[in-house]
C-alpha positions as CSV (number, residue, x, y, z in Angstrom):
1,M,-2.5,16.7,11.4
2,S,1.1,16.0,12.4
3,G,3.3,19.0,13.5
4,N,7.0,19.4,12.9
5,A,9.5,22.2,13.7
6,Q,8.6,24.4,10.8
7,G,5.0,23.5,9.8
8,Y,2.7,20.5,9.6
9,S,1.7,17.5,7.5
10,M,-1.8,16.5,6.7
11,P,-2.9,12.9,7.3
12,T,-2.5,10.3,4.6
13,Y,-5.2,7.7,3.9
14,G,-5.4,4.8,1.6
15,I,-7.2,1.5,1.1
16,D,-5.6,-1.7,-0.2
17,V,-7.5,-4.9,-0.9
18,A,-6.6,-8.5,-1.8
19,L,-8.5,-11.7,-2.6
20,K,-7.0,-15.1,-2.5
21,Y,-8.4,-18.4,-3.9
22,E,-6.7,-21.7,-3.1
23,F,-7.4,-24.8,-5.2
24,L,-6.1,-28.2,-6.3
25,K,-5.3,-31.1,-3.9
26,N,-4.2,-29.9,-0.4
27,K,-4.6,-26.3,-1.6
28,A,-1.3,-26.6,-3.5
29,A,-2.1,-23.7,-5.9
30,S,-3.4,-20.3,-5.3
31,V,-4.4,-17.1,-7.3
32,T,-4.3,-13.7,-5.6
33,L,-5.8,-10.5,-6.9
34,S,-4.7,-7.4,-5.1
35,G,-5.1,-3.6,-5.5
36,S,-3.2,-0.8,-3.9
37,D,-4.8,2.6,-3.1
38,I,-8.0,1.7,-4.9
39,F,-9.6,5.1,-4.4
40,K,-6.4,7.1,-5.2
41,T,-6.5,9.0,-1.9
42,R,-2.8,8.7,-0.9
43,V,-1.3,12.1,-1.2
44,N,1.6,13.9,0.6
45,D,0.4,17.4,1.8
46,V,3.0,19.4,3.8
47,Y,2.9,23.0,4.9
48,T,6.3,24.6,5.8
49,T,6.8,28.1,7.3
50,A,10.1,29.9,8.2
51,G,11.2,33.5,8.6
52,F,11.8,34.0,4.8
53,F,9.4,31.7,3.1
54,N,6.1,29.8,3.1
55,Q,5.9,26.6,1.2
56,H,3.0,24.2,0.4
57,Q,3.9,20.8,-1.1
58,Y,1.1,18.6,-2.5
59,R,2.4,15.5,-4.1
60,V,0.4,12.8,-5.8
61,R,2.3,9.7,-6.9
62,D,0.9,7.2,-9.4
63,Q,0.8,4.5,-6.8
64,Q,-2.5,2.9,-7.7
65,F,-1.9,-0.6,-9.1
66,F,-3.6,-3.9,-9.4
67,S,-1.9,-7.3,-9.7
68,I,-2.7,-10.9,-10.1
69,N,-0.3,-13.6,-8.8
70,F,-0.2,-17.4,-9.2
71,A,1.6,-19.6,-6.7
72,Y,2.1,-23.4,-6.7
73,R,3.7,-25.3,-3.8
74,F,5.8,-28.2,-4.8
75,G,6.4,-31.2,-2.5
76,K,5.3,-31.5,1.1
77,F,6.2,-29.0,3.9
78,D,6.4,-30.4,7.4
79,A,6.8,-27.7,10.1
80,S,7.4,-30.2,12.9
81,C,11.0,-30.9,11.9
């Protein structure tokens, strides 16, 4: 729990995951499968209190997503230059 001047915020947790597979000669191509917040646990939970009000904010964004990416490296890269 994190405190602030007029209340506190509950902790936020989430798990992201990614898998990458490289192939072709010199690993020139790769495919990456990734997922964000795979268990849908990231929420914003804030309690605020002042002299005239009490407020509880509980926000859940639709942030869970999965993606697949393909990358191909053209030419030769030399880091010694």
